N, C-alpha and C positions, 0 to 999 in steps of 0.2 A: 767201496773199493773195486774197482774193474780190474778183471783179471786178463792178462795179455793171453793170445792163443798158445803160447809156449808154456805159459804157467798153468792154463787149463789142461793142456795135454800132459804135463808133469804129474798134475793133482790126478788126472783120470788113471794113469799108470800106478800112482800109490794106492787109489781105491779099489783096483781090480781085485785085490785078494781079501779086501775088508767084508766082513760080515754085516749086515744090517743091525744098527744098535737100536734104532726106533722103529717099532711096528705100529702100524695105524690099524686102530680095529673098526668095527661097524659105525661107530660114530664120528670116523674120520679126524680130521685136524681140529684140535680143540685147544683151549687155553692152556690147559694142564699139559698136553703134548708140547705145547711151545715151550713151556717152562722146562720140561724134560729134555728139550732137543738144545735149549739155551745151556743147560748144564753140561751134556755131553760135547756142545761145540767149544765150550770153554775148556773142557777137559781135553778133548781129542783134536780139536781145529777141523779136521775132515771127517764127516759122518754119512754113512749110507742110511737111508730111511726106505721102508717097504710101505708104499701106499696101500690104502684100502681099495676094494674093488671099485667098480664105477667106469663110467666112460672117460673118454680123453679130457673132455672139458672140466669135469669133477676132479681127475686128478691134476690137471693144470691149476684149478682153483685151490685144491690143496697145497701144492708146491708153493704158489704164490702167497698163502696165508703163513706157512712156514717160513719162507725166506724173509718175508717182510717182517715177521713177527720177531725173529731172531738178528735179523740184519746180516743174514748170511748171503752167500754168492752160490747161486746155481751151477755147478760144474759139469753135471752130466745127468741126463734122465734117460733110461732105457727101460720100456714097459712099465713095471709098477714100481721100480727103482730109482730112487733120486739121490744124487751125491751133493752135499752142502759143504762149503768151506766158509769159516769164518776166522779170521787171524786173531790170536790171544795176544792182546796188546801188552799185558804184563809179562807174559812168560812165553814168547812164541816157540813152537815145537818143531814146526816146518819151514826149511830154507827153501824159499821160492826161487826158480831162476829168474833172470831179469828178462 
């Protein structure tokens, strides 16, 4: 699901006040983290994740692993924080603008 620029802007505004739901530790992105993130996305649709330390390439690899593992769309990334979105097909909670 590709997000339009206006949808991405709307989701960024909603995510501004959110606290990170998932915090990555020293092991980084693992299969257990992907399962936990999958549950959080199913419940919330829009989730903030705080990435573990490391250089930019390592953080990009973590983001890619999490997004591909959950089927989520990367909305925004600032420093060690990434915002992911995945529509809940059964019970959508957020109404996106067209």
